[in-house]
C-alpha positions as CSV (number, residue, x, y, z in Angstrom):
1,M,45.9,-10.4,34.2
2,L,45.0,-7.9,36.5
3,P,47.8,-6.4,39.0
4,W,46.8,-5.7,42.7
5,V,49.5,-4.1,45.0
6,V,49.2,-4.1,48.6
7,R,51.0,-1.1,50.0
8,R,52.0,0.3,53.4
9,T,50.3,3.8,54.2
10,R,52.3,4.2,57.5
11,L,54.5,2.2,59.9
12,P,52.6,-0.4,61.9
13,L,52.0,-0.1,65.7
14,L,53.9,-2.5,67.9
15,S,52.2,-5.0,70.2
16,L,54.4,-4.4,73.0
17,R,53.5,-4.0,76.8
18,C,54.7,-0.8,78.4
19,V,56.3,-1.3,81.7
20,D,54.5,2.0,83.3
21,C,50.8,1.8,82.2
22,R,50.8,-1.9,80.8
23,S,49.3,-0.6,77.5
24,E,49.8,-3.2,74.6
25,S,50.8,-0.7,71.8
26,A,53.7,1.4,71.0
27,T,54.6,3.6,68.0
28,T,57.9,4.6,66.3
29,G,56.6,8.0,65.9
30,D,59.0,9.9,63.3
31,G,61.7,7.0,63.9
32,R,64.6,7.8,66.0
33,F,67.8,5.8,66.6
34,R,70.0,6.2,69.6
35,V,73.7,5.5,68.9
36,N,76.0,4.8,72.0
37,A,79.8,4.4,71.6
38,N,81.8,2.7,74.3
39,G,85.4,2.6,72.8
40,K,85.5,0.7,69.7
41,L,82.0,-0.9,70.5
42,L,78.5,0.4,69.6
43,D,75.0,-0.1,71.0
44,V,72.1,0.9,68.5
45,W,68.6,1.1,69.8
46,L,65.4,2.1,68.0
47,L,63.3,4.2,70.1
48,V,59.5,3.6,70.5
49,R,56.8,5.4,72.3
50,C,53.8,4.2,74.4
51,V,50.6,5.3,72.7
52,S,48.9,5.7,76.1
53,C,51.3,7.4,78.4
54,D,54.1,8.5,75.9
55,R,56.9,6.6,77.7
56,T,60.0,6.0,75.4
57,S,61.5,2.6,75.4
58,K,64.4,1.1,73.3
59,L,64.6,-1.8,70.9
60,T,68.0,-3.0,70.6
61,V,69.3,-3.2,66.9
62,Y,73.0,-3.9,67.9
63,E,74.6,-4.5,71.3
64,R,78.3,-4.2,71.8
65,A,79.1,-4.4,68.0
66,A,82.4,-3.6,66.7
67,V,82.3,-0.3,64.8
68,R,84.1,-1.9,61.8
69,S,81.3,-4.7,61.6
70,I,78.6,-2.2,60.7
71,D,78.5,-1.0,57.2
72,P,79.3,2.9,57.1
73,G,76.4,3.8,55.1
74,E,74.1,1.9,57.5
75,L,75.9,3.5,60.4
76,H,75.3,6.8,58.9
77,G,71.7,6.2,58.5
78,Y,71.5,5.4,62.2
79,H,73.1,8.8,63.0
80,V,70.7,10.7,60.8
81,N,67.5,8.6,61.6
82,D,67.1,7.6,58.0
83,P,63.2,7.0,57.7
84,E,64.0,3.9,55.1
85,L,66.4,2.3,57.7
86,V,63.8,2.7,60.6
87,A,61.1,0.9,58.3
88,S,63.5,-1.9,57.4
89,R,64.6,-2.5,61.0
90,L,61.0,-2.4,62.2
91,L,59.8,-4.9,59.5
92,D,62.9,-7.1,60.3
93,P,61.4,-10.5,61.9
94,L,64.8,-11.1,63.7
95,L,64.5,-7.7,65.5
96,A,60.8,-8.4,66.5
97,R,61.9,-11.8,67.9
98,R,64.8,-10.5,69.7
99,N,62.8,-7.8,71.4
100,R,59.7,-9.7,71.7
101,F,57.2,-7.6,70.0
102,T,54.8,-8.0,67.0
103,L,53.3,-5.7,64.4
104,D,49.8,-4.5,64.4
105,W,49.0,-3.7,60.9
106,T,45.4,-2.4,61.4
107,D,44.5,0.7,59.1
108,A,48.4,0.7,58.1
109,W,48.0,-0.5,54.5
110,R,45.9,-0.1,51.4
111,L,45.0,-2.2,48.5
112,D,45.7,-0.6,45.1
113,T,43.7,-2.1,42.3
114,P,43.3,-1.0,38.4
115,P,40.1,1.0,37.8
116,E,39.2,-1.8,35.1
117,R,35.7,-3.5,35.6
118,L,35.6,-7.2,35.8
119,D,32.3,-7.6,33.9
120,E,33.7,-8.3,30.5
121,T,35.5,-11.6,30.2
122,W,35.4,-14.5,32.5
123,P,37.5,-16.2,34.3
124,V,39.7,-13.4,35.4
125,R,43.1,-13.9,36.7
126,V,44.5,-11.3,39.4
127,D,48.2,-11.1,40.5
128,V,48.5,-9.8,44.1
129,V,51.9,-8.2,45.0
130,F,53.0,-7.2,48.5
131,E,55.4,-4.2,48.8
132,D,55.7,-4.9,52.5
133,P,55.2,-7.9,54.6
134,V,51.5,-7.0,55.6
135,P,49.7,-10.2,57.0
136,V,46.3,-10.3,55.4
137,R,43.8,-13.1,54.8
138,P,43.3,-13.5,51.0
139,E,39.5,-13.9,51.4
140,R,39.1,-10.6,53.1
141,L,41.5,-9.0,50.6
142,I,39.8,-10.3,47.6
143,A,36.4,-9.3,49.1
144,Q,37.7,-5.7,49.5
145,G,38.9,-5.6,46.0
146,L,36.1,-7.1,44.2
147,G,33.2,-5.8,46.3
148,L,31.8,-9.2,47.0
149,S,30.8,-10.9,50.1
150,R,33.3,-13.3,51.7
151,T,31.0,-16.2,51.1
152,E,30.7,-15.3,47.3
153,V,34.8,-15.1,47.3
154,L,35.0,-18.7,48.7
155,R,32.5,-19.8,46.0
156,R,33.9,-18.0,43.0
157,V,37.8,-17.7,43.5
158,K,40.1,-20.5,42.7
159,C,43.6,-20.0,44.4
160,D,46.5,-22.3,45.2
161,I,46.9,-20.8,48.8
162,S,44.5,-21.0,51.6
163,L,42.0,-18.2,51.4
164,R,41.3,-18.2,55.2
165,R,44.9,-18.1,56.5
166,S,47.0,-14.9,56.8
167,T,49.6,-14.7,54.1
168,S,52.3,-11.7,53.3
169,A,53.6,-13.6,50.2
170,D,52.5,-12.7,46.7
171,F,49.8,-14.9,45.2
172,T,47.7,-15.3,42.1
173,F,44.0,-16.1,42.1
174,T,41.2,-16.7,39.3
175,V,37.7,-15.3,39.7
176,T,34.9,-17.2,37.7
177,A,31.8,-15.8,36.5
178,G,28.7,-15.5,39.0
179,D,25.7,-17.4,38.5
């Protein structure tokens, strides 16, 4: 079995309409949080910047949350702008739904494959693992990894999931010998 890994190369862009220039893309840049205390209640926002006009907007992470309800380590991460915390919040589907944005993964991931050739024994079984929830069509991913056309992939690859539907879940496929 050959292991393939889909890895994030950078944080994805956000598909989020800017209120100033109506651009459809925003970025987290270096990733910054803004924490505002009001008595014993906290507001925490993730700051994003429009890629066209550089306007800063806020994505609500916590709104009027009791200080004691937030884990102290997590709260410290918000104060020091922890990059891992920025990534985990940005990839959180609940945050995306609450703030009405989607992620644009274009050029934000790569496929790592072993340097072994597939010319020796057939059929070959490949295990694909996603380190982050990068939505890709298996047909395109396999074509890129094997250097085949997408038509050839559909003919030679056997898989339990649909090859033409985007997925971000781990899967396994088998490649049969070419004619």
